[in-house]
C-alpha positions in Angstrom: -122.0 -77.1 -12.9 -125.3 -75.6 -13.8 -127.1 -78.6 -12.3 -126.0 -77.6 -8.9 -129.0 -76.6 -6.8 -127.2 -73.5 -5.5 -125.9 -72.3 -8.8 -128.4 -69.4 -9.2 -127.7 -68.3 -5.6 -124.0 -68.2 -6.3 -124.5 -66.3 -9.5 -126.9 -63.8 -7.8 -124.5 -63.3 -4.9 -121.6 -62.5 -7.3 -123.9 -60.2 -9.4 -125.0 -58.4 -6.3 -121.4 -58.0 -5.1 -120.4 -56.5 -8.5 -123.4 -54.1 -8.4 -122.6 -53.0 -4.8 -118.9 -52.5 -5.5 -119.6 -50.7 -8.8 -122.0 -48.4 -7.0 -119.4 -47.6 -4.4 -116.8 -46.8 -7.0 -119.3 -44.7 -8.9 -120.2 -42.7 -5.7 -116.6 -42.2 -4.9 -115.9 -40.8 -8.4 -118.9 -38.5 -8.3 -117.8 -37.3 -4.8 -114.3 -36.7 -6.1 -115.5 -34.7 -9.0 -117.8 -32.6 -6.8 -114.9 -31.9 -4.3 -112.6 -31.0 -7.2 -115.1 -28.5 -8.5 -115.6 -27.0 -5.0 -111.9 -26.7 -4.5 -111.4 -25.0 -7.9 -113.7 -22.2 -6.8 -111.2 -21.2 -4.1 -108.5 -18.7 -5.2 -105.0 -19.9 -5.3 -103.2 -18.4 -2.3 -99.8 -20.0 -2.5 -98.0 -16.9 -3.9 -100.5 -14.2 -2.6 -98.4 -11.2 -1.5 -101.2 -10.0 0.8 -101.2 -13.2 2.7 -99.1 -13.0 5.9 -96.2 -15.4 6.2 -96.7 -18.2 8.8 
């Protein structure tokens, strides 16, 4: 198997794929945490008596 002339290309392609997918997952998790922090700054208005009913 390691004597295949394209073995290193295949390994590099899989490695690059794992790196790209891992980076995408990491960026999604970072964005999720950022949005969660931003939403936490807003006051809870579900039971706000001053809020008019819609």
